[in-house]
VOBA-1610 file (N, C-alpha, C; in pm, whole numbers, padded with zeros to 5 digits, always signed):
BEGIN
Met-00855+05320-02054Met-00962+05208-02069Met-00892+05112-01999Leu-00944+04993-01937Leu-00835+04905-01796Leu-00766+04813-01923Asp-00659+04743-01897Asp-00629+04665-01951Asp-00631+04535-01868Thr-00728+04444-01907Thr-00758+04353-01819Thr-00642+04264-01852Lys-00550+04244-01949Lys-00436+04128-01920Lys-00331+04163-01820Glu-00355+04278-01813Glu-00217+04328-01763Glu-00248+04398-01611Asn-00351+04452-01596Asn-00368+04529-01491Asn-00473+04485-01372Ile-00538+04347-01415Ile-00618+04330-01292Ile-00519+04192-01239Asn-00510+04225-01106Asn-00458+04139-00979Asn-00542+04017-00946His-00502+03926-00917His-00575+03801-00876His-00541+03752-00784Gln-00619+03676-00683Gln-00565+03619-00588Gln-00608+03436-00591Val-00492+03340-00569Val-00590+03213-00568Val-00582+03122-00425Tyr-00699+03103-00394Tyr-00685+03042-00216Tyr-00686+02918-00236Glu-00624+02872-00207Glu-00576+02665-00188Glu-00619+02625-00077Ile-00761+02587-00079Ile-00781+02531+00025Ile-00831+02429+00066Phe-00812+02356+00178Phe-00820+02221+00183Phe-00750+02075+00110Pro-00658+02133+00144Pro-00548+02014+00084Pro-00546+01922+00173Thr-00480+01787+00099Thr-00501+01696+00135Thr-00328+01671+00213Val-00320+01616+00274Val-00138+01603+00367Val-00121+01465+00327Ile+00017+01447+00203Ile+00048+01298+00207Ile+00188+01336+00238Tyr+00213+01256+00367Tyr+00382+01311+00456Tyr+00476+01146+00416Arg+00590+01255+00392Arg+00698+01121+00389Arg+00786+01172+00476Gly+00861+01087+00559Gly+00997+01076+00650Gly+01082+00974+00616Glu+01184+00966+00693Glu+01288+00897+00687Glu+01277+00802+00811Ile+01322+00649+00781Ile+01330+00593+00907Ile+01445+00546+00893Ser+01513+00617+01026Ser+01624+00652+01118Ser+01738+00498+01115Cys+01632+00442+01168Cys+01674+00297+01193Cys+01720+00174+01045His+01702+00242+00947His+01667+00173+00795His+01805+00100+00789Glu+01883+00145+00770Glu+02015+00079+00686Glu+02062-00091+00818Glu+02031-00050+00947Glu+02085-00154+01027Glu+01937-00269+01020Phe+01833-00222+01027Phe+01708-00243+00975Phe+01729-00359+00906Lys+01743-00272+00820Lys+01720-00432+00640Lys+01841-00470+00689Gln+01969-00471+00685Gln+02053-00584+00719Gln+02042-00663+00803Lys+01975-00641+00908Lys+01921-00754+01008Lys+01796-00846+01003His+01724-00794+00906His+01579-00825+00905His+01525-00841+00788Leu+01542-00822+00639Leu+01500-00837+00538Leu+01457-00978+00501Arg+01570-01056+00533Arg+01515-01225+00491Arg+01413-01262+00568Gln+01420-01233+00685Gln+01322-01297+00784Gln+01170-01231+00778Leu+01201-01128+00697Leu+01042-01063+00648Leu+00997-01092+00581Cys+01082-01166+00503Cys+01010-01194+00336Cys+00979-01347+00378Asp+00973-01417+00504Asp+00935-01520+00520Asp+00770-01485+00593Tyr+00719-01385+00639Tyr+00626-01315+00640Tyr+00575-01285+00581Trp+00568-01281+00435Trp+00501-01240+00275Trp+00372-01279+00311His+00264-01217+00315His+00129-01242+00294His+00087-01314+00212Tyr+00149-01324+00048Tyr+00099-01347-00036Tyr+00199-01484-00096Ala+00274-01551+00018Ala+00349-01616-00017Ala+00293-01749-00064Glu+00354-01863-00124Glu+00332-01956-00229Glu+00276-02057-00141Asp+00340-02093-00035Asp+00283-02172+00042Asp+00135-02173+00129Leu+00086-02061+00093Leu-00032-02035+00134Leu-00131-02064+00065Pro-00284-02051+00048Pro-00414-02097-00026Pro-00407-01979-00118Arg-00377-02031-00256Arg-00377-01882-00309Arg-00551-01801-00347Glu-00634-01927-00322Glu-00741-01850-00357Glu-00817-01757-00224Glu-00767-01772-00156Glu-00767-01743-00013Glu-00727-01585+00019Leu-00614-01592-00084Leu-00553-01418-00087Leu-00551-01291-00111Glu-00700-01282-00111Glu-00757-01150-00118Glu-00711-00994-00071Ser-00662-01058+00003Ser-00624-00896+00151Ser-00522-00967+00215Pro-00419-00924+00260Pro-00358-00957+00402Pro-00434-01018+00493Glu-00544-00935+00545Glu-00646-01004+00653Glu-00631-01161+00655Asn-00631-01218+00509Asn-00673-01336+00451Asn-00608-01444+00509Ser-00477-01422+00501Ser-00371-01465+00513Ser-00309-01510+00677Gly-00362-01387+00738Gly-00350-01385+00864Gly-00179-01348+00921Arg-00149-01300+00834Arg-00020-01270+00852Arg-00008-01071+00817Tyr-00071-01011+00981Tyr-00074-00909+00944Tyr-00063-00854+01067Phe+00028-00898+01181Phe+00041-00847+01310Phe+00195-00871+01303Leu+00266-00814+01201Leu+00400-00779+01263Leu+00454-00721+01355His+00366-00627+01380His+00372-00531+01502His+00390-00559+01638His+00351-00695+01658His+00377-00786+01815His+00503-00880+01803Asp+00604-00843+01682Asp+00708-00882+01693Asp+00855-00817+01741Glu+00886-00842+01892Glu+00962-00758+01950Glu+01096-00717+01883Lys+01142-00777+01789Lys+01261-00833+01722Lys+01235-00668+01633Tyr+01102-00636+01594Tyr+01104-00542+01500Tyr+01066-00405+01559Ser+01097-00388+01711Ser+01033-00257+01738Ser+01086-00118+01734Asp+01214-00136+01673Asp+01263-00025+01623Asp+01224+00024+01544Phe+01179-00030+01426Phe+01082+00037+01331Phe+00976+00069+01327Phe+00921+00029+01438Phe+00805+00064+01504Phe+00788+00179+01558Lys+00913+00203+01626Lys+00945+00335+01722Lys+00967+00470+01627Cys+01034+00410+01542Cys+01063+00488+01399Cys+00938+00562+01379Leu+00871+00469+01314Leu+00754+00490+01272Leu+00642+00589+01378Ser+00607+00544+01499Ser+00518+00672+01532Ser+00604+00792+01550Asp+00764+00825+01570Asp+00822+00909+01533Asp+00804+01009+01453Asn+00722+00937+01328Asn+00714+01011+01210Asn+00543+01006+01191Val+00486+00939+01270Val+00354+00988+01268Val+00294+01114+01375Arg+00396+01135+01495Arg+00382+01279+01570Arg+00419+01386+01497Thr+00537+01354+01372Thr+00584+01440+01295Thr+00460+01520+01224Tyr+00401+01417+01140Tyr+00296+01442+01039Tyr+00166+01476+01132Leu+00149+01435+01240Leu+00046+01524+01315Leu+00087+01688+01392Asn+00226+01696+01386Asn+00280+01873+01406Asn+00237+01949+01292Val+00292+01843+01151Val+00255+01954+01038Val+00092+01946+01046Leu-00018+01915+01059Leu-00132+01935+01113Leu-00160+02028+01205Asp-00066+02036+01261Asp-00041+02141+01408Asp-00178+02086+01477Val-00162+01930+01532Val-00230+01892+01625Val-00157+01857+01719Asp-00178+01869+01866Asp-00098+01863+02000Asp-00134+01723+02021Asp+00029+01649+01957Asp+00067+01514+01964Asp+00079+01434+02114Ser+00119+01575+02181Ser+00121+01491+02336Ser+00027+01441+02427Leu-00083+01476+02361Leu-00211+01464+02402Leu-00254+01286+02349Met-00179+01273+02241Met-00254+01102+02145Met-00147+01042+02160Lys-00209+00888+02152Lys-00116+00788+02143Lys-00120+00693+02042Val-00004+00668+02002Val-00036+00607+01828Val-00073+00438+01869His-00157+00406+01788His-00180+00211+01837His-00142+00184+01654Val-00066+00089+01640Val-00034-00018+01523Val-00163-00118+01514Thr-00242-00086+01450Thr-00348-00215+01485Thr-00301-00372+01333Lys-00253-00287+01244Lys-00234-00372+01195Lys-00070-00415+01099Ser-00031-00467+01038Ser+00155-00510+00955Ser+00139-00589+00889Trp+00162-00551+00776Trp+00233-00687+00684Trp+00356-00657+00573Val+00361-00737+00516Val+00485-00752+00418Val+00424-00746+00318Asn+00479-00668+00194Asn+00438-00691+00072Asn+00550-00720+00000Ile+00564-00845-00102Ile+00722-00827-00184Ile+00640-00844-00341His+00642-00718-00413His+00623-00663-00533His+00708-00730-00639Lys+00687-00847-00689Lys+00774-00897-00771Lys+00758-00892-00929Glu+00856-00924-00994Glu+00834-00893-01155Glu+00725-00901-01204Asp+00668-01052-01197Asp+00549-01095-01259Asp+00436-01050-01207Leu+00397-00997-01102Leu+00286-00970-01009Leu+00210-00861-01073Pro+00053-00860-01089Pro+00014-00737-01119Pro+00020-00586-01032Asn-00038-00513-01045Asn-00055-00385-00983Asn-00185-00381-00853Ile-00150-00313-00796Ile-00238-00342-00654Ile-00385-00201-00711Lys-00483-00298-00679Lys-00572-00219-00760Lys-00602-00121-00662Val-00694+00001-00725Val-00737+00108-00589Val-00827+00027-00501His-00800+00109-00369His-00850+00059-00265His-00865+00171-00164Thr-00904+00104-00036Thr-00911+00211+00095Thr-00947+00125+00221His-00823+00176+00331His-00827+00116+00423His-00932+00153+00534Asn-00986+00023+00556Asn-01113+00080+00657Asn-01062+00022+00824Cys-01133+00072+00930Cys-01127+00033+01055Cys-01000+00120+01097Ser-00954+00220+01051Ser-00783+00321+01083Ser-00790+00451+01051Asp-00702+00543+01132Asp-00721+00635+01082Asp-00608+00679+00966Ile-00475+00612+01005Ile-00394+00665+00888Ile-00295+00516+00878Ser-00256+00509+00770Ser-00194+00398+00676Ser-00074+00417+00684Phe+00026+00343+00650Phe+00140+00363+00609Phe+00232+00263+00514Cys+00327+00311+00422Cys+00416+00258+00363Cys+00534+00250+00386Tyr+00622+00154+00440Tyr+00720+00206+00482Tyr+00857+00067+00365Tyr+00929+00125+00277Tyr+00979+00126+00143Tyr+01126+00047+00195Val+01124-00103+00240Val+01276-00148+00313Val+01342-00181+00200Ser+01327-00188+00054Ser+01395-00191-00079Ser+01344-00210-00178Ala+01388-00103-00252Ala+01322-00018-00370Ala+01444+00035-00470Asn+01356+00078-00569Asn+01492+00130-00688Asn+01395+00244-00778Lys+01431+00270-00867Lys+01415+00331-00961Lys+01296+00295-01059Thr+01313+00165-01094Thr+01173+00069-01136Thr+01075+00048-01064Ser+01086+00077-00950Ser+00996-00013-00879Ser+00836+00085-00910Asp+00687+00032-00897Asp+00566+00090-00926Asp+00567+00172-00836Lys+00495+00303-00934Lys+00481+00408-00770Lys+00341+00396-00715Leu+00346+00465-00630Leu+00243+00478-00488Leu+00175+00586-00525Cys+00033+00554-00584Cys-00095+00629-00668Cys-00183+00646-00556Phe-00216+00801-00550Phe-00387+00813-00472Phe-00451+00887-00591His-00621+00840-00604His-00690+00905-00593His-00790+00966-00560Gln-00880+01043-00636Gln-01013+01128-00601Gln-01110+01081-00704Lys-01226+01051-00647Lys-01360+01010-00723Lys-01368+01163-00816Asp-01383+01248-00698Asp-01448+01362-00757Asp-01369+01533-00726Asn-01357+01607-00827Asn-01237+01716-00808Asn-01381+01841-00772Asn-01347+01925-00698Asn-01439+02039-00710Asn-01408+02132-00762Asn-01304+02130-00843Asn-01269+02268-00955Asn-01348+02160-01002Glu-01390+02076-01096Glu-01429+02039-01246Glu-01581+02073-01237Val-01561+02204-01242Val-01708+02309-01230Val-01841+02300-01334Ser-01749+02241-01444Ser-01836+02203-01596Ser-01781+02056-01574Glu-01913+01961-01629Glu-01939+01831-01615Glu-01847+01794-01740Phe-01746+01680-01679Phe-01599+01669-01781Phe-01534+01703-01842Met-01504+01871-01750Met-01381+01946-01821Met-01289+01884-01801Phe-01320+01826-01748Phe-01124+01758-01729Phe-01082+01601-01739Gln-01166+01572-01813Gln-01130+01421-01921Gln-01081+01459-02012Thr-00996+01351-02033Thr-00910+01370-02161Thr-00934+01205-02243Thr-00885+01264-02384Thr-00922+01090-02493Thr-00727+01115-02471Lys-00716+01002-02546Lys-00539+00943-02620Lys-00530+01023-02745Ser-00629+01095-02840Ser-00581+01187-02964Ser-00589+01293-02911Gly-00651+01353-02793Gly-00620+01505-02755Gly-00716+01594-02801Lys-00789+01520-02967Lys-00848+01604-03050Lys-00938+01723-02981Tyr-01017+01694-02894Tyr-01126+01782-02885Tyr-01135+01764-02663Asn-00965+01778-02600Asn-00944+01816-02524Asn-00993+01919-02473Leu-01068+01959-02343Leu-01043+02123-02321Leu-00978+02148-02221Leu-00860+02003-02155Leu-00753+02034-02074Leu-00647+02083-02128Lys-00558+02165-02094Lys-00428+02158-02175Lys-00309+02101-02137Lys-00297+02070-02011Lys-00237+01985-01920Lys-00265+01960-01799Tyr-00201+01904-01696Tyr-00266+01816-01573Tyr-00203+01900-01482Asn-00259+01995-01381Asn-00201+02060-01270Asn-00262+01985-01120Lys-00141+02071-01011Lys-00254+02011-00878Lys-00371+02011-00832Tyr-00452+02151-00977Tyr-00589+02175-00917Tyr-00692+02122-00996Asn-00647+02007-01144Asn-00767+01981-01221Asn-00731+01801-01197Cys-00630+01766-01154Cys-00550+01579-01167Cys-00651+01542-01047Asn-00719+01438-01089Asn-00725+01332-00959Asn-00656+01219-00926Asn-00578+01201-01009Asn-00502+01095-00973Asn-00316+01183-00894Tyr-00261+01112-00812Tyr-00095+01185-00813Tyr+00032+01064-00767Met+00117+01050-00805Met+00211+00942-00779Met+00296+00991-00705Val+00361+00914-00604Val+00462+00941-00535Val+00548+00811-00588Thr+00699+00874-00618Thr+00808+00774-00646Thr+00831+00682-00463Pro+00865+00567-00505Pro+00907+00490-00373Pro+01082+00523-00373Ile+01092+00544-00238Ile+01221+00577-00156Ile+01244+00487-00070Glu+01347+00418-00092Glu+01367+00306+00015Glu+01430+00384+00122Gly+01416+00338+00263Gly+01464+00420+00387Gly+01343+00535+00437Thr+01207+00491+00367Thr+01131+00634+00398Thr+01008+00525+00394Val+00899+00637+00450Val+00796+00603+00508Val+00694+00706+00475Val+00572+00667+00355Val+00515+00708+00342Val+00349+00697+00445Leu+00287+00848+00475Leu+00174+00852+00560Leu+00068+00892+00520Phe-00052+00903+00512Phe-00166+00930+00448Phe-00287+00877+00500Pro-00433+00932+00491Pro-00526+00904+00560Pro-00598+00775+00524Ser-00631+00712+00601Ser-00657+00551+00556Ser-00800+00549+00436Ser-00823+00648+00436Ser-00983+00685+00346Ser-00944+00702+00227Met-00804+00771+00191Met-00772+00780+00054Met-00749+00688-00029Met-00806+00665-00117Met-00805+00590-00234Met-00664+00581-00318His-00594+00466-00294His-00509+00444-00347His-00463+00293-00421Ser-00343+00324-00490Ser-00314+00184-00572Ser-00140+00214-00618Thr-00079+00057-00697Thr+00036+00117-00756Thr+00038+00111-00940Ile+00122+00172-00984Ile+00147+00164-01091Ile+00226+00130-01156Gln+00255+00098-01262Gln+00370+00010-01328Gln+00420+00140-01419Leu+00521+00153-01412Leu+00576+00310-01539Leu+00654+00257-01624Glu+00720+00174-01574Glu+00835+00064-01656Glu+00877-00066-01644Glu+00995-00149-01700Glu+01029-00285-01656Glu+01056-00293-01511Arg+01012-00353-01454Arg+01050-00361-01322Arg+01199-00464-01343Ile+01270-00427-01241Ile+01392-00455-01221Ile+01412-00526-01033Gly+01387-00610-01024Gly+01402-00652-00890Gly+01298-00650-00799Glu+01297-00688-00665Glu+01171-00639-00598Glu+01157-00558-00489Arg+01045-00504-00509Arg+00991-00376-00395Arg+00916-00417-00267Ile+01023-00435-00147Ile+00949-00495-00008Ile+00956-00373+00028Ser+00807-00417+00095Ser+00801-00304+00177Ser+00683-00366+00310Ile+00687-00257+00372Ile+00601-00332+00519Ile+00466-00190+00560Cys+00366-00253+00529Cys+00279-00165+00516Cys+00141-00176+00643Gly+00094-00095+00674Gly-00022-00132+00792Gly-00109-00006+00839Asp-00130-00069+00929Asp-00272+00065+00990Asp-00250+00153+01108Ile-00287+00277+01130Ile-00280+00294+01267Ile-00421+00372+01290Thr-00472+00324+01460Thr-00547+00374+01531Thr-00509+00528+01583Leu-00506+00649+01624Leu-00510+00743+01726Leu-00575+00692+01794Thr-00566+00737+01956Thr-00651+00789+02083Thr-00629+00884+02149Leu-00671+00953+02284Leu-00653+01029+02341Leu-00529+00945+02430Arg-00418+01007+02528Arg-00381+00946+02639Arg-00455+00871+02719Glu-00427+00786+02836Glu-00512+00744+02913Glu-00570+00836+03006Asp-00486+00921+03033Asp-00528+01070+03151Asp-00612+01158+03096Val-00575+01155+02925Val-00699+01250+02915Val-00859+01245+02873Ile-00937+01272+02948Ile-01057+01192+02956Ile-01153+01335+02991Lys-01111+01464+02978Lys-01225+01571+02951Lys-01227+01643+02822Cys-01188+01562+02697Cys-01170+01568+02573Cys-01291+01511+02507Glu-01373+01603+02408Glu-01453+01538+02318Glu-01428+01480+02217Tyr-01315+01543+02192Tyr-01261+01472+02019Tyr-01193+01357+02003Ser-01161+01302+01903Ser-01086+01204+01884Ser-01135+01084+01991Arg-01063+00960+02011Arg-01095+00852+02080Arg-01045+00833+02238Leu-01157+00804+02335Leu-01076+00757+02490Leu-00992+00693+02404Asp-00899+00678+02523Asp-00772+00542+02555Asp-00849+00413+02562Pro-00836+00303+02470Pro-00898+00190+02486Pro-00914+00135+02665Ser-00828+00175+02739Ser-00851+00150+02902Ser-00966+00198+02939Met-01035+00260+02859Met-01195+00331+02923Met-01279+00246+02862Trp-01268+00161+02749Trp-01330+00086+02671Trp-01418-00020+02762Arg-01498-00072+02732Arg-01560-00216+02814Arg-01635-00288+02728Ser-01576-00392+02695Ser-01650-00524+02656Ser-01797-00595+02729Phe-01911-00618+02610Phe-02011-00680+02677Phe-02050-00814+02608
//
């Protein structure tokens, strides 16, 4: 008689995983020492701006950090990381151009609320570079609305009491939320369509200062016989 507990082999196929990338900013130490104070002056939620209008960085008008030449070293490091990210996906980055379309400064002080769940529109990749962070900094949290593995309705739902929970513990197959710990001097890249937020797990000590923004990918100017991605903006025409 077959012993089902010991003799039946099985295999799990982990298909369609989402890649969240973290890489080092090689110029971090010099960049932080040289520019930290000036970066703080570009904060999109600064006290000198009208609070009622500041629902997003765009409302402040302060989301064009990438146009300031003195920060070029960082954006070159960022581009290198984007290309590494694309290589992880086995995409030929030599055919593509990396366009930073928005970039702003986040300063998360001890008394500020968490950043609510949101996505970024009009871009392909979003990024968060931790210029200053410590072990008490809020976590970067990613979310998915639906989990294809939840084959029976509410099977993965839990209550605080745990009395009638079906789920024994969370793992990568049954969770809808995933936290990334901020590490100073690194950048996190992720699809702009990913829902994300920040979450406070302990009392904050000091400030978390980051440069965040959006990236759009296009083909190189000379790559015009490819039907994938987007043509370079030089091929566009406005009316």
